[in-house]
N, C-alpha and C positions, 0 to 999 in steps of 0.2 A: 432345227434352225442352226446354221453354222455359228461357231464361237467367235467369228471375226465381226460380230455385231458391234455397232458404235454405241458407246456408253458415255454419258455426260454426268460428272460428279461435282456438285457444288461444294465449296469448302474443301478442296482436295489437297491443300498445301500442308495439312497436318492432321493428326488424330485419325478418326474413323475414315475420313475421306482419303487420306494418303495410304493407309493400310489397304483399303478397298481397291484403290487404283493399282497398287503394287500387285495385289493378288490377281486381279482381272487381266493385267498385262501378261502375267505368266501363263494365263489360260488362252491367250490369243485374241482377246477382245481389243478393239481399237478404242483407247480411252482418252477422253478429254476431261480436263478439270477446270474449275473456276477459282479465282481468288480476287479479292479487291485489288491486290497489288502483287502480281505473280513474280516480279523481279525482287521482292523484298526478302525472299528466302529461297534456298536451293530446292529444286523440284525433282520429282521422281523422273528418272531418265525414261523417255518413251511416251510420257504423257503430254498431250498437246494442251498447254495452259492458255486459258482465255481470261482476260481482265473482265470481271463482271461483279456488279454489286446487286445482290438480290433485293435490296431496298429500293432500287430505281427501275421504273418501267423502261426507260430508254436504254439503260445499261443491259437489262435482261434481253430486250428485243435485239439490240445490236450484237450481244454475245452469242445468242442462239443463231442469228443470221450468219455470223462469222463461221460458226461450226458447220452449218449446213452448206455454206458456200464451199468449204474445204472438203467435208466428208460426203456430202450429197444425201445423207439420211441420218436419222437418229432412232435407235432402237430402244434404249434404256435411259431414263433419267433417274439419278439417285440424288434426292434432296437431302443434303447433309449440313449445309452451312447454318451456323447459329451461335448463340452465346447465352450465358447465364447472367441474370440480374439478381443481385442479392439485396434484399430490403423488405421490411415488414409491409403488410398490406396498407397500413396507415402511413408508413414512412415514405412509401414510393409515390412520386408525383404522377399525375395522369400522363404527362409528357413522357416520363421514363417508362411507364407501363405501355404506352402506345408504341414506343420505340422497340420494346421487347417483342410485342406482337408483330410489329412491322417486319422484323427479321425472321423470327421463328415460326410465325404462321403465314403472314402474307408473302414472305419470301418464297416458300414452297408453292403457294397458290400462284404467284406471279410466274414462276418457272413452269408450272404445269400448263397454265393458260398459253404460254409462249410455245410450248412444244406440241400440244395436242393437235393443232391444225395439221402439222406434218405427220403425226402418228395416224390421224384419221385418213389422210390421203394415202398413206402407205398400207392402210388396212390392218395395222397392228402396232404394238409398242408396249412399253412397260414403265410404270412410275413407282418408285420405292421411296417413301417418305420416312425420315428419321424422327420419330417421336421420342418418348422417354417413359420409363417406368413411373416417373413423376406424374404422368398423366393419370395414373391410377392411384398412386400413393404420393400426393404432393409433399414436398419438403418444406417445413416451416421457414419463412423468410425468403422463399423462392417461389411464392405463390403465382407471380405473373409468368414466370417460366413454365410452371405447371399448367397454367391456364392456356398458354400458347400451344403447348404440346397436346393438351386434351382437345383443344379446338382442331388441331391438325388431324388427330385420330378420328374425330367425328366427321370432319369434312372428307377425309380420305375414304371412309366407308360409304358415304353418299356418292362420291365420285366413282368408286368401284362399281356400284350398281349402274350408274349412268353410262359408262363407257365399255362395259363388259361385252355387250352385243356388237361393238365396233372392233373387237379384237384387241382391246387395250386392257392390260392387267394392272391392278393397283394393290400394293402391299405396304404395310407399316412395320418398322422395326422399333422396338421399345427397349433400349439398352438400360441396364442398371449402372453401377459405378465401374468405370474403366480408367486405366492409367493414360489419360490424355491431358492436354493443356486446357481443357474446358474450365476446370476449377481455378487455374492460375490466371486465366484471362477474363474472369467474370467481372462484371461491372457492379459497382456499389451505389445504392441510392444516395443522392447528394445530401439530403437533409434527414439525418437520423434523429430519433427521439430517445432521450436519456432513459426513460422508463423501460425501454426494451433492451438496453445495453447488455445486461447480464445474460438474459435468455438468448439474445441474438449471438453473443460471443460463444456460448456453449454450443449452440446449434451449428454455427459455421465452423467451429473447431472440429466438431464431429464430422462435418461434411468434408473438410480438408483431409481428415484421416481416412475417410471412405475412399476418396479419390486416390490417395497414396497407396492404399491397399487394394485398389481396383484390379480388375482382370485385364488381360492382354487385349488391346483393341483389335488385334488380328481376328478375334472371334467374331466381331461385327462384320469384318470384311468377308469372312467365310460364310456368314449368314446371308449376306448380299449375294454371293456367288450361288448359294443353294437356292435362293429365291429366283434368280435369273435363269438357272438351269432346270427349274421345276416346270413340269407341264401344267400343273394346276396349283400355283402358289396360293397360300392362305392369305387372309387379310392381315392378321397380327402375328408378329414374331417377337416375343419377349426374350431378351438375351442377357445372360449374366447370372451371377449367384442370386441376385435379388428377384429374379423372375418368379420364384416360388411364392413370394408375398402377394402376387397378383391372384393366384389361386386361393391362397389363404383368406384374402379379403372377401372373397365371395362365399367362403365356407364357414368362417368363424363369426361369432357375434361382434357387432360393431364396437362394443365396449372393450373387448379384448384387443382388437386391432388398435383402437385409440390409445389404450394404455401402453401397448407395445411401441407405438410411434413416439409417444411422449418419453418413454424410457430410453429409446435409442438416441433421440436428439437431446437428451438431458434437459428437457424443458421444465422439470420440477426441481431442479437443483441437485 
């Protein structure tokens, strides 16, 4: 298939999305990106930016229609838009938890449902969803983010089976810690509980350090490119230094993994 395929990347104004757009442009793909407010920050030259909110059915439908009216087709959807919510399981309100899943799970679902009719009509296409290593090893005080990413992984596997015979490929990327603005833009649960203050502070301070020391987000863009250009892409692509923990979790006793997690996040002081 020629490399001038049309690619749509949600959340393309920064981080993984922007690096992916830059890389694909250099390889000759026709790239469109989405942002809730494309005019709010400078965009990558050559990327067609579309105003789109993945939380809104109407916004998603209108944005996809705008792209199809201009490009005439869509070959690849990269679901990248999302955010992190920090707060303990008890501290986080149901409304805050629903908002997290609305963006990080139902956002990709909404996007996929909007583009699948076109891909079915074309007789082919590809969907790449951005999950997280947190789907396998949840981060304390980010449980709802982990839940959204785990749900996305499970849903993507089911979708992969459903659309494979229609010529549509589905893959999931599971990044570890990277130098993006994900940590800086995370939302905090509104009503925090004093009993959790010390442990939460230690865990989130470690998390901030992990983001600061994270890998180059270009690696994720390179992974997207490898998936798109692969004849038979896999379901899961763990990316980053932390990917080794995914294997270790399946090989080592649960008690060792739990003790290692508690030590890393300084949960026991």
